[in-house]
C-alpha positions in Angstrom: -25.2 -20.9 -21.0 -22.2 -21.0 -18.5 -22.7 -23.9 -15.6 -24.1 -20.5 -12.9 -26.4 -19.4 -15.1 -27.9 -23.0 -15.6 -28.1 -23.8 -12.3 -29.9 -20.8 -11.8 -32.7 -22.1 -14.3 -32.7 -25.3 -12.6 -33.3 -23.7 -9.4 -36.1 -21.5 -10.7 -37.8 -24.2 -12.6 -37.7 -26.9 -10.0 -37.9 -25.0 -7.2 -39.7 -21.8 -7.7 -42.1 -23.0 -10.7 -42.2 -26.7 -9.4 -41.8 -28.3 -13.0 -40.1 -32.0 -12.9 -37.1 -32.6 -14.3 -36.8 -35.4 -16.9 -33.5 -36.4 -17.6 -32.9 -36.0 -21.6 -35.8 -33.5 -21.5 -34.9 -30.4 -19.2 -38.1 -29.0 -17.1 -41.5 -30.2 -18.1 -44.3 -27.6 -18.8 -47.8 -28.0 -17.1 -50.4 -29.6 -19.7 -54.0 -28.0 -18.1 -55.7 -26.2 -20.6 -58.1 -24.4 -18.0 -56.9 -21.8 -15.8 -57.6 -21.6 -11.8 -60.2 -19.1 -10.6 -59.1 -17.0 -7.9 -61.5 -15.9 -5.1 -62.2 -12.5 -6.6 -63.1 -14.2 -10.3 -59.6 -14.1 -11.6 -58.7 -16.7 -14.4 -55.2 -17.2 -13.7 -52.5 -19.7 -15.6 -49.7 -20.7 -13.8 -46.6 -21.6 -14.9 -45.8 -25.4 -14.6 -49.4 -26.1 -14.0 -51.1 -24.6 -17.5 -49.7 -24.8 -20.8 -48.6 -21.4 -21.1 -50.8 -19.4 -23.7 -49.4 -16.8 -26.3 -48.6 -13.6 -24.7 -47.7 -10.1 -26.4 -44.2 -8.8 -26.1 -43.4 -7.2 -22.6 -43.7 -3.4 -22.6 -44.2 -1.9 -19.4 -42.9 -3.7 -15.6 -42.0 -3.1 -12.4 -40.9 -4.7 -9.5 -43.5 -5.6 -7.1 -41.3 -7.8 -4.5 -38.3 -9.9 -3.3 -37.0 -12.1 -1.4 -34.1 -14.1 -0.4 -35.2 -17.9 0.6 -32.3 -19.5 2.2 -32.5 -23.0 0.1 -33.5 -21.9 -3.0 -31.8 -25.0 -4.8 -33.0 -28.8 -3.5 -29.7 -30.7 -2.3 -27.4 -28.1 -2.1 -27.0 -27.0 1.9 -26.6 -23.2 2.0 -27.8 -22.6 -1.5 -29.7 -18.9 -0.7 -30.5 -16.9 -3.3 -32.0 -13.7 -4.8 -36.0 -13.8 -6.0 -37.6 -10.9 -7.2 -41.4 -10.5 -8.6 -42.5 -8.2 -11.6 -45.5 -7.1 -12.9 -46.1 -6.4 -16.7 -48.4 -5.1 -18.6 -48.6 -5.9 -22.2 -51.9 -5.0 -24.7 -53.6 -7.7 -23.8 -52.5 -9.5 -20.5 -51.3 -8.9 -17.2 -47.7 -11.1 -16.1 -45.9 -11.7 -13.2 -42.4 -12.4 -14.3 -40.0 -14.3 -11.3 -36.3 -13.7 -11.7 -34.0 -16.1 -9.3 -30.3 -15.8 -9.2 -28.4 -18.2 -6.7 -26.1 -16.9 -4.2 -22.5 -16.3 -5.3 -20.8 -17.6 -2.6 -22.4 -21.1 -3.6 -22.9 -20.7 -7.0 -20.3 -18.5 -8.4 -20.8 -15.2 -10.7 -23.8 -15.6 -13.3 -27.1 -13.9 -14.3 -30.3 -14.5 -12.9 -32.9 -17.0 -14.6 -36.3 -15.5 -15.2 -39.5 -16.6 -16.2 -43.3 -16.1 -16.4 -44.8 -17.1 -13.2 -48.3 -16.4 -13.8 -50.6 -14.6 -16.5 -54.3 -12.8 -16.6 -55.8 -12.3 -19.8 -57.4 -8.9 -19.9 -60.8 -10.2 -21.9 -61.2 -12.9 -19.1 -61.4 -10.0 -16.1 -65.0 -10.0 -14.8 -66.5 -6.7 -15.7 -66.7 -5.8 -11.7 -63.2 -5.4 -11.5 -62.2 -2.1 -13.0 -58.8 -2.4 -15.4 -56.9 0.4 -14.4 -53.9 1.3 -12.1 -55.4 1.3 -9.1 -56.8 -2.2 -9.7 -53.2 -3.7 -10.6 -52.4 -4.9 -7.0 
């Protein structure tokens, strides 16, 4: 991994996923086994907080939003970046993927870093919530 791609990876893990960085070990994964429960009763696993469950291969996805945070890397003034969020559907899960690419002016040419932000298992969704395209939002 080149230095610029590595900076995207570090910024994504430290600043977006809020994973503590440990020297010699890298970003520390979450360890909680119990997902959070949303207001609507969804059981959500958050990367950086929870031990992420195994998931199916990503097969259908689309971008749901993007933004340009002015400080995408702590300690680097002017290190804005481009964040995009994608919604993916697998056979057994709904997954949000986040991608971060730091500004090329400060970081140089690079590829965005990507990781799962959150995961919901379809078999843990309440029966009162319909599982169809109208419910994806």
